[in-house]
Every structure is written in structure tokens, then in C-alpha cells.
VMD Tcl script that draws the C-alpha trace (Angstrom):
set ca {
  {-6.77 125.93 -106.35}
  {-10.09 124.15 -107.11}
  {-9.49 120.55 -105.28}
  {-11.79 119.11 -108.52}
  {-8.46 119.56 -110.52}
  {-6.93 116.19 -108.97}
  {-9.60 114.34 -110.06}
  {-8.13 114.89 -114.15}
  {-11.36 116.50 -115.42}
  {-11.31 119.16 -118.15}
  {-10.56 122.15 -117.98}
  {-14.22 122.83 -119.46}
  {-15.42 121.01 -116.89}
  {-13.66 122.41 -113.97}
  {-14.82 125.74 -115.28}
  {-18.48 124.93 -115.13}
  {-18.17 123.50 -111.29}
  {-16.48 126.41 -110.20}
  {-19.43 128.61 -111.64}
  {-21.60 125.87 -109.51}
  {-19.69 127.13 -106.14}
  {-18.13 123.72 -105.97}
  {-14.36 123.40 -104.68}
  {-13.68 120.64 -102.69}
  {-15.32 117.10 -104.20}
  {-16.80 114.58 -101.14}
  {-16.00 111.77 -99.85}
  {-18.45 109.22 -102.62}
  {-16.50 111.35 -105.54}
  {-13.04 111.50 -104.43}
  {-13.46 107.53 -104.07}
  {-15.46 106.92 -107.06}
  {-14.81 109.46 -110.20}
  {-11.30 107.92 -110.19}
  {-12.72 104.15 -110.76}
  {-15.41 105.61 -113.02}
  {-12.74 106.94 -115.16}
  {-10.81 103.13 -115.21}
  {-14.07 102.00 -116.70}
  {-14.52 100.17 -113.14}
  {-18.43 98.30 -112.71}
  {-19.21 99.98 -109.49}
  {-21.28 100.02 -106.44}
  {-21.80 102.84 -104.48}
  {-23.73 103.98 -101.12}
  {-23.68 107.00 -99.72}
  {-26.04 108.80 -97.64}
  {-28.10 111.61 -99.91}
  {-27.10 115.06 -99.81}
  {-23.67 113.73 -100.50}
  {-23.53 114.59 -103.97}
  {-23.87 111.37 -105.54}
  {-25.51 113.16 -108.95}
  {-22.16 114.42 -109.57}
  {-20.27 111.34 -108.73}
  {-21.23 109.74 -112.05}
  {-22.00 113.04 -113.57}
  {-18.59 114.52 -113.97}
  {-16.66 111.57 -114.71}
  {-19.47 110.33 -118.16}
  {-19.10 113.88 -119.25}
  {-15.18 113.66 -119.03}
  {-15.31 109.98 -120.81}
  {-17.96 110.84 -123.66}
  {-15.89 114.86 -124.19}
  {-13.67 112.45 -125.24}
  {-15.13 109.93 -128.09}
  {-18.04 111.95 -129.04}
  {-17.78 114.30 -132.57}
  {-19.83 117.18 -133.61}
  {-20.96 114.58 -136.54}
  {-21.79 111.44 -134.51}
  {-23.98 112.14 -131.73}
  {-25.31 108.51 -130.82}
  {-26.97 106.84 -127.39}
  {-23.64 106.18 -125.59}
  {-24.99 106.00 -122.00}
  {-28.16 105.42 -120.39}
  {-29.40 106.88 -116.83}
  {-32.16 105.08 -114.85}
  {-34.10 106.67 -112.09}
  {-37.44 105.69 -110.30}
  {-39.30 108.85 -110.71}
  {-39.66 112.27 -113.42}
  {-38.36 114.63 -110.45}
  {-34.80 112.83 -110.55}
  {-35.03 112.93 -114.37}
  {-35.37 116.67 -114.15}
  {-32.44 116.75 -111.39}
  {-30.02 114.74 -113.10}
  {-30.77 116.51 -116.61}
  {-30.06 120.16 -114.60}
  {-26.60 118.72 -113.69}
  {-25.72 117.23 -116.94}
  {-26.86 121.06 -118.18}
  {-24.78 122.83 -115.70}
  {-21.80 120.83 -115.60}
  {-21.66 120.00 -119.11}
  {-22.59 123.74 -120.68}
  {-19.39 124.09 -122.36}
  {-19.21 120.90 -123.59}
  {-20.75 119.80 -127.09}
  {-22.78 116.61 -125.32}
  {-26.53 116.42 -126.17}
  {-28.80 114.70 -123.43}
  {-32.74 114.34 -123.27}
  {-35.17 113.18 -120.80}
  {-37.50 110.24 -121.50}
  {-40.62 110.06 -118.71}
  {-43.88 109.48 -118.29}
  {-46.12 112.87 -118.51}
  {-44.20 113.80 -121.55}
  {-45.68 113.37 -125.56}
  {-43.65 110.36 -127.06}
  {-43.18 112.05 -130.61}
  {-41.64 114.98 -128.72}
  {-38.84 112.78 -126.89}
  {-38.49 111.20 -130.43}
  {-38.03 114.35 -132.23}
  {-35.26 115.50 -129.92}
  {-34.07 111.43 -130.55}
  {-33.55 111.87 -133.99}
  {-31.18 115.19 -133.41}
  {-28.49 113.15 -132.05}
  {-28.33 112.38 -128.65}
  {-25.49 111.11 -126.56}
  {-27.14 110.69 -122.88}
  {-30.26 109.90 -121.97}
  {-31.38 110.19 -118.40}
  {-35.06 108.03 -118.07}
  {-37.47 106.26 -116.00}
  {-37.63 102.40 -116.43}
  {-41.29 102.10 -118.21}
  {-41.05 105.02 -120.66}
  {-37.82 103.64 -121.74}
  {-39.14 99.78 -122.06}
  {-42.07 101.19 -123.87}
  {-40.18 102.63 -126.80}
  {-37.67 100.13 -127.00}
  {-40.89 97.45 -127.09}
  {-42.01 99.28 -129.93}
  {-38.95 99.38 -131.70}
  {-39.05 103.32 -131.80}
  {-35.48 103.71 -129.76}
  {-32.36 101.69 -130.54}
  {-29.73 101.39 -127.44}
  {-27.59 98.90 -128.38}
  {-24.94 101.91 -128.83}
  {-24.98 102.07 -125.12}
  {-21.90 100.80 -123.23}
  {-22.00 103.40 -120.26}
  {-25.30 102.11 -117.84}
  {-26.07 103.85 -114.59}
  {-28.85 102.96 -112.06}
  {-29.23 105.65 -110.07}
  {-31.61 105.59 -106.54}
  {-31.20 101.38 -107.54}
  {-32.64 99.99 -104.49}
  {-35.98 102.21 -105.00}
  {-36.22 101.18 -108.18}
  {-35.96 97.31 -107.20}
  {-38.27 98.28 -104.50}
  {-40.51 99.17 -106.53}
  {-40.51 96.09 -108.96}
  {-38.59 97.41 -111.89}
  {-36.50 94.55 -111.90}
  {-37.51 92.78 -114.99}
  {-37.65 96.65 -116.71}
  {-33.72 97.18 -115.68}
  {-33.20 93.52 -116.75}
  {-34.74 94.23 -120.18}
  {-32.74 97.33 -120.55}
  {-29.61 96.03 -119.79}
  {-30.07 93.06 -121.95}
  {-31.27 95.66 -125.15}
  {-27.02 97.53 -124.90}
  {-23.78 96.43 -125.80}
  {-22.26 93.17 -124.76}
  {-18.96 95.32 -123.75}
  {-20.44 97.72 -121.03}
  {-19.78 99.53 -118.19}
  {-22.55 99.69 -115.02}
  {-22.46 101.88 -112.26}
  {-25.41 101.50 -109.41}
  {-25.81 104.21 -106.93}
  {-27.90 104.07 -103.96}
  {-27.96 105.18 -100.13}
  {-28.04 101.57 -99.08}
  {-26.50 98.67 -100.52}
  {-29.25 95.82 -100.10}
  {-29.34 92.34 -101.33}
  {-31.46 92.75 -103.86}
  {-28.70 95.70 -105.30}
  {-26.20 92.43 -104.55}
  {-27.83 89.71 -106.57}
  {-28.83 92.37 -109.82}
  {-24.92 93.19 -109.90}
  {-24.10 89.50 -109.52}
  {-25.93 89.19 -112.11}
  {-24.78 91.73 -114.57}
  {-21.53 93.63 -113.20}
  {-17.96 92.01 -113.94}
  {-15.49 92.31 -111.34}
  {-17.34 94.86 -109.35}
  {-15.90 97.15 -107.31}
  {-17.83 98.32 -104.02}
  {-18.17 101.43 -102.30}
  {-19.41 102.40 -99.15}
  {-19.13 105.72 -97.97}
  {-21.27 105.77 -95.18}
  {-23.03 103.24 -93.70}
  {-26.91 103.59 -92.74}
  {-26.12 103.61 -89.08}
  {-23.87 106.67 -89.36}
  {-25.07 109.52 -88.15}
  {-24.92 113.00 -89.41}
  {-23.70 115.47 -87.21}
  {-25.25 118.04 -89.17}
  {-28.97 116.96 -88.18}
  {-30.94 117.85 -84.82}
  {-33.30 115.23 -84.35}
  {-36.58 116.29 -81.88}
  {-39.51 113.61 -81.35}
  {-42.85 114.75 -79.93}
  {-45.11 112.23 -78.73}
  {-48.81 113.55 -79.23}
  {-52.28 111.44 -78.76}
  {-53.44 110.44 -82.59}
  {-56.40 112.24 -82.55}
  {-54.28 115.54 -81.97}
  {-51.68 115.00 -84.86}
  {-52.98 117.27 -87.00}
  {-53.29 119.96 -84.82}
  {-49.28 119.84 -83.80}
  {-48.51 119.58 -87.13}
  {-49.87 123.01 -87.44}
  {-49.21 124.15 -84.20}
  {-45.46 123.56 -85.29}
  {-45.71 124.76 -88.80}
  {-47.17 128.15 -87.98}
  {-44.64 128.53 -85.03}
  {-41.73 127.03 -86.86}
  {-38.87 130.40 -87.89}
  {-38.68 128.55 -91.43}
  {-40.37 129.15 -94.25}
  {-39.37 125.73 -96.22}
  {-40.78 122.28 -94.55}
  {-41.28 119.35 -95.65}
  {-43.64 117.07 -94.36}
  {-43.25 113.06 -95.18}
  {-46.73 110.74 -95.14}
  {-46.93 107.35 -96.00}
  {-49.94 107.26 -98.24}
  {-51.34 109.29 -100.93}
  {-54.43 109.63 -99.56}
  {-53.46 110.97 -96.16}
  {-51.11 113.38 -97.83}
  {-54.51 114.83 -100.22}
  {-56.44 114.97 -96.24}
  {-53.73 116.53 -94.83}
  {-52.95 119.35 -97.70}
  {-56.96 120.19 -97.22}
  {-56.42 120.38 -93.51}
  {-53.47 122.60 -93.52}
  {-55.18 125.14 -96.61}
  {-58.15 125.37 -94.23}
  {-55.56 126.37 -91.64}
  {-54.27 129.28 -93.62}
  {-51.13 127.53 -94.63}
  {-49.89 127.60 -97.62}
  {-49.29 123.63 -98.27}
  {-48.90 121.55 -102.10}
  {-48.52 118.07 -102.52}
  {-46.65 115.19 -104.61}
  {-47.44 111.88 -104.82}
  {-47.71 109.42 -107.92}
  {-51.93 110.49 -108.75}
  {-50.57 114.18 -108.57}
  {-49.95 114.85 -112.64}
  {-46.37 115.94 -113.54}
  {-46.92 118.90 -114.05}
  {-48.37 119.78 -110.71}
  {-45.92 118.20 -108.72}
  {-43.07 120.18 -111.64}
  {-45.28 123.56 -110.20}
  {-45.73 122.12 -106.64}
  {-41.67 121.83 -106.62}
  {-40.99 125.43 -107.94}
  {-43.31 126.94 -105.60}
  {-41.49 125.16 -102.87}
  {-38.17 126.59 -104.21}
  {-39.28 129.85 -104.63}
  {-40.88 130.58 -100.95}
  {-44.28 130.89 -102.50}
  {-45.77 128.08 -100.38}
  {-44.42 127.27 -96.52}
  {-45.05 123.63 -96.78}
  {-44.67 120.56 -99.07}
  {-46.27 117.41 -98.33}
  {-44.85 114.14 -99.86}
  {-44.69 110.50 -100.12}
  {-41.30 108.60 -99.85}
  {-41.20 107.80 -103.41}
  {-42.54 111.20 -104.66}
  {-39.78 112.65 -102.34}
  {-36.69 111.43 -104.79}
  {-35.02 113.63 -106.51}
  {-35.99 116.37 -104.11}
  {-33.08 118.44 -104.25}
  {-34.17 122.23 -102.00}
  {-30.63 123.72 -101.19}
  {-30.50 124.55 -97.47}
  {-33.85 123.10 -96.92}
  {-34.18 123.81 -93.14}
  {-36.91 121.05 -92.02}
  {-38.31 117.70 -92.64}
  {-41.24 116.34 -90.31}
  {-42.14 113.11 -90.08}
  {-45.78 113.22 -90.30}
  {-46.01 109.36 -89.81}
  {-42.92 107.25 -89.57}
  {-41.86 105.03 -92.11}
  {-41.80 101.67 -92.21}
  {-38.13 101.11 -93.25}
  {-34.77 102.55 -91.11}
  {-34.08 103.11 -95.14}
  {-36.67 105.33 -95.70}
  {-36.44 107.43 -92.70}
  {-32.39 107.26 -93.22}
  {-33.75 108.99 -97.34}
  {-36.37 111.27 -95.05}
  {-33.39 112.47 -93.05}
  {-31.41 113.34 -96.44}
  {-33.61 116.05 -97.33}
  {-32.21 118.32 -95.21}
  {-28.91 118.57 -93.73}
  {-27.38 118.52 -97.06}
  {-23.82 120.06 -98.90}
  {-22.56 120.44 -95.09}
  {-25.75 123.11 -94.37}
  {-27.56 122.59 -91.33}
  {-30.68 120.49 -90.50}
  {-33.53 119.81 -88.17}
  {-35.78 116.56 -88.23}
  {-38.98 116.33 -86.46}
  {-40.68 112.82 -85.93}
  {-44.36 112.59 -84.60}
  {-44.99 109.71 -82.56}
  {-48.12 107.80 -81.15}
  {-48.07 105.10 -78.94}
  {-48.45 102.70 -82.10}
  {-45.06 104.10 -83.23}
  {-42.61 104.11 -80.27}
  {-41.16 100.61 -80.94}
  {-40.62 100.91 -84.72}
  {-38.95 104.06 -83.76}
  {-36.74 102.46 -81.11}
  {-35.70 100.23 -83.81}
  {-34.96 102.72 -86.16}
  {-32.82 104.78 -83.31}
  {-31.10 101.48 -82.94}
  {-30.57 100.77 -86.33}
  {-28.85 104.50 -87.05}
  {-27.02 104.61 -83.67}
  {-29.48 107.84 -82.27}
  {-31.10 108.13 -79.04}
  {-33.74 110.83 -78.87}
  {-35.29 112.38 -76.36}
  {-38.90 111.84 -76.87}
  {-40.78 115.53 -75.74}
  {-44.28 116.57 -75.47}
  {-44.96 120.12 -76.81}
  {-46.71 122.45 -73.76}
  {-50.39 122.12 -74.60}
  {-50.57 118.46 -75.86}
  {-50.36 116.63 -72.96}
  {-51.14 113.25 -73.37}
  {-54.57 111.71 -72.38}
  {-54.01 108.24 -74.62}
  {-53.06 105.60 -72.73}
  {-49.24 104.85 -72.82}
  {-47.71 101.65 -73.17}
  {-45.63 100.15 -69.95}
  {-41.84 101.16 -70.68}
  {-39.28 98.75 -70.07}
  {-37.26 99.82 -66.66}
  {-33.32 100.28 -67.92}
  {-31.06 98.89 -65.80}
  {-27.88 100.63 -65.21}
  {-24.41 98.92 -65.73}
  {-21.12 99.17 -64.11}
  {-18.67 100.24 -65.78}
  {-17.01 96.56 -65.49}
  {-20.34 95.31 -66.88}
  {-19.69 97.99 -69.76}
  {-16.20 97.16 -70.78}
  {-17.11 93.30 -71.18}
  {-15.69 92.08 -68.06}
  {-17.56 89.40 -66.01}
  {-18.58 90.99 -62.64}
  {-19.22 88.00 -59.50}
  {-22.84 88.63 -57.79}
  {-23.05 88.63 -54.43}
  {-24.94 85.69 -52.54}
  {-28.64 86.75 -52.43}
  {-28.66 85.99 -48.63}
  {-25.37 87.01 -47.26}
  {-24.12 89.63 -49.67}
  {-20.84 86.90 -49.86}
  {-19.30 85.70 -52.78}
  {-20.53 82.95 -54.32}
  {-19.60 79.87 -54.79}
  {-19.30 77.78 -58.23}
  {-22.41 76.76 -59.55}
  {-22.85 73.69 -60.85}
  {-24.43 72.42 -63.70}
  {-27.29 70.85 -61.75}
  {-27.76 73.92 -59.66}
  {-27.89 76.03 -63.37}
  {-30.50 73.93 -64.02}
  {-32.51 73.77 -60.96}
  {-32.76 77.89 -60.85}
  {-33.76 77.61 -64.87}
  {-36.65 75.91 -63.68}
  {-37.61 77.84 -61.14}
}
mol new
graphics top color blue
foreach p $ca { graphics top sphere $p radius 0.5 }
foreach p [lrange $ca 0 end-1] q [lrange $ca 1 end] { graphics top cylinder $p $q radius 0.2 }
display resetview
């Protein structure tokens, strides 16, 4: 028996799910799908790789199947995402799970001719998957009307707000039907998301299946310290000696991605890049080649990597440490997906140590920092604070009386005056 049957989904949807090889819903799916079917406004947070896309795609298809008639296809749902790659991924999910339904969907995104997109819309569409910029453009030009839309999904909501799409999103929501259901999905629930939810959502239900501080047991973390001048050399060494044939490498800047790609190619390593300045068609080809294992290494910036879904991706390398713990969480989430094991390697130079310590603390991780043989450190290392071991009583939070510095005997109760004198010293 397929456990998805308990979620009261249409047999045709269940058949499609079964064909995709899924038999058990994830935690986020179990909690959120029933709420979507009850038309609740939702804020849902769960790590990448936990099935967030199906969490909203499946119940939307279920609801649409009950109301859509063959002669009346009008936009009823918009799914807004930050990147074209995510548009493609969600569109693929709609096709896979809705293959036995008469629900029509289309993509609205940059990089594709407006006339082609408008022609598809003119045939009658039920679901629109879009990036906010292109959808806003078509609305402002009065080429599309979304006043019939009563279901709105904001996927990777935190990323869209970080990218400055707040005003676009506010405009898009205002153009939809007044009576509507809004769902916001993200890996984390930030203050920006809470603020947006307060503005538009009604009687909101928040679901946070896995806090960002939780560790992913399927992922093995490694950290290698390296001199700044030998970072490229170490990366190439790790790639060449790796047993894996798919490696996703993260950098912070577009320029770094291009420079690194040239260096890897010069070392006869098959690699490709994806970032905002790479044309959409080239990004699609790079991801396609990476999936097909025609290239071993895909170098990506954080934003461009949103929407990359590689089944059983074995290894992620942080060539550069991201600025925030949330970005680290998103990167890590590219591997260890759907109960498959994964590995994450982070390269650290002296300027990264403190930030990496903070990320470890935030995520409750303890990652051993190692040095690869042949890459012994020559850069001056910062002084490390020596950790003072605590007794078992102290770990449990019990107060321990300290011995007198002179005799080792139990000290007398310290007076306020004595404490002040000690503090001034």
C-alpha cells in the first residue's frame, strides 16, 4: 500500500506518485498537505531535499482537478520562485504528478520570448509557474490578467526577499483575487518572511519540520585548512582523487566561478559554471550535462544553485565559505537528499576560521579541521583559545565551590566588597 493514500489524493495522482517511485510522504508533506487541502494560509519551513515542492504541487493538483472543466481553463494558481532553474524544476514536477489529469500549466520567466509565453497562455492555462520579474512585466504591460488567481505559492520565499523582490511580490499578490490562499515555503523562517506574512496572510498556520540548527545525519562533513595561495591546487587535487563523478562546487562571486572554471579546465577537469551572467540556455545545458555526467564539476553561486535537484548528488565542496548560516544550510541541502548519503567538504583559509566556528555553533556541528598531506600550512595561523575542560558537575549546571588559591581549602563566602576589589584587579 502506498502511504500517500492516507492523504486523500486522487487515484490518478497516486498512480503518478507511484510511478515516480515514492511510497512514503516526508514529514513536511504529512503535516502540510492536509492543511493546503483545508485552504489554510501557510508558512512552512523545511530543509532542502525534504520534498517541499511536492508538498504544495500535490494538493494544488488535487484541488484543481475538482474544479477545472475542459472548457474553462483560466489562471487559478501562481507559483512564484526566485530563479529560472526553479521554474523548470517545479514545472517538471507538475508534469510528472499531473500526467493523468487535464490540468494545464505554463512557465513565465526571462530568457524565453514573451510572444511564445503569451501564445501558450492564450490556449487556456490553470497554473502559472513564474519568476517575479517577468510576471510583473507582463502585468504592467497588461498582457496578462491574474485577477482569477486564488492560490498563491511563494517558494524559496526567503531568497526572493533577500534579492529585493518584496515590492514585486506585493504587487503580484494585490493583482490576485481578494479571497485567496497564500503559502510560503522556505528552508528557514526569517523576520522578513514573518513581516510579509503579517501583511497578507490570514489566520496563518506555521509549520517548521526541521530547524536549521538540526544536523542532517545522512551528510558527512569535512573541513580542510589550506594556505590561500594553494586553494585552487587543493580543490583540483580533491576533485581528481575523488571517487565521485558529480561534484557541486560553491563560490560567492560570479567572477570567481569563471576564474575557477578556467583553472580547472586547464588541468583537464571537465567543468561548467552557472551564475546570473551565464545565459539561460547555457545554464540549462550546464545542468543537463552535469546530470548526464558529461561534466564532473559544476561551479555555482548560491542563487543560481537554487532549483538544482540532482538525484543522489554525492559531494558538495564549499570552495568559499558563504556569508550566512542559512546559505550554508542551502548548500548542504543539495546533497543527502531523499534518504541518500552525501558528503560536504569546506575549504578554510585563516580568514574563514571565526565564521566557520559560528556556522558550526548555529547548526550544532563539530567538524574536525584537517590538513591534507602535501598541503602543509605555511600561512601564519591565528592563536586558538585553549578550551578549559569542565567537570561533570559544571556541565550539569551545578555550582562548584572553588578551592582557596593559597591553601586549597574551601573559601569563605565572598562579600560584595571583596567581589568589587577582585573585579578592579
